[in-house]
N, C-alpha and C positions, 0 to 999 in steps of 0.2 A: 331520200332526197335531203340534202343539207343546204341550209341558207346561211351564209356568213355575211357579217358586216365588213366594211372595208378593212378595219383594223384587226379583224379576226381571220382574214384570208390567209391560207397556207402560204408559206414563203418558198417552199420547194418548187424547183423548176418543173417537175413532173406535172404540177397542177396549172402550169402556164404553157401548154403545148404549142400554142400559136400566138403567144403574147399575153400581156397583162391588160385586159380590158374587162369591163363589167357592163351588163351582166353576161355571164357565160354559164353554160350548163354542161357539166362533165359527168359521164357515167363511169362508175367504179365497180370493181368486182368485190367479192365478200372480204377480201383482204385490204381493200382501200386502194388498190392499184388501178390506174387509169385504163379504160377500155377505149383506146384511141380511134378505133374504127367506127365508133358511133358519133356522128356529127350531124349537123343540120345539112340536109341534102340540097337545099335551095342554092342554086348557082349564084344568086345575087350576094350571098354571104361567104364566098369562097375564101376571102381573107380573114374572116371571123367565123371559123367553122363551128365554134361552140356557142354562137349567139343564136337565139331563137326569138323571133318577133311575134309568133302566134302560138296559142295553146295547141292548135292542130299539129304544128310542126313538132312540138315537144311530144305529143302523144304518138306520132309516127315513129320517132326515135325510141321512145319507151317500148313500143311494140316490137321494134327490131331487136332491142336488147333482150327482151323476154323470150322472143322466138329463138334467139341464138343459144339460149340455155334450154331449149326444147320445152318451153312453157307455153301452153296453148293460150291464145289471147282472143277474147270476144269483146267487141265494142258495141255499146248501145249508141245510136245516133243521138246527138244532143244539138238542139237548135238554140243559138244565143239570140235572145230577144233584146231589142233596143228599148 
């Protein structure tokens, strides 16, 4: 996972598949190419497919990516306390 500041953001259009907004989370292959099929599945964000509002949504997409590469995924349930 890579975190960039605004002025460090890649300028190539391939890293802006549905617009230039922040934050957005893109999944890349080992060559740095976008895996466009892995987006936030929540319908409320259909215009911002790479925006994630919750850690659970990020984990779900991470799991999908790993499984697409035939990597077994096991999660431990975590409860967030206030």
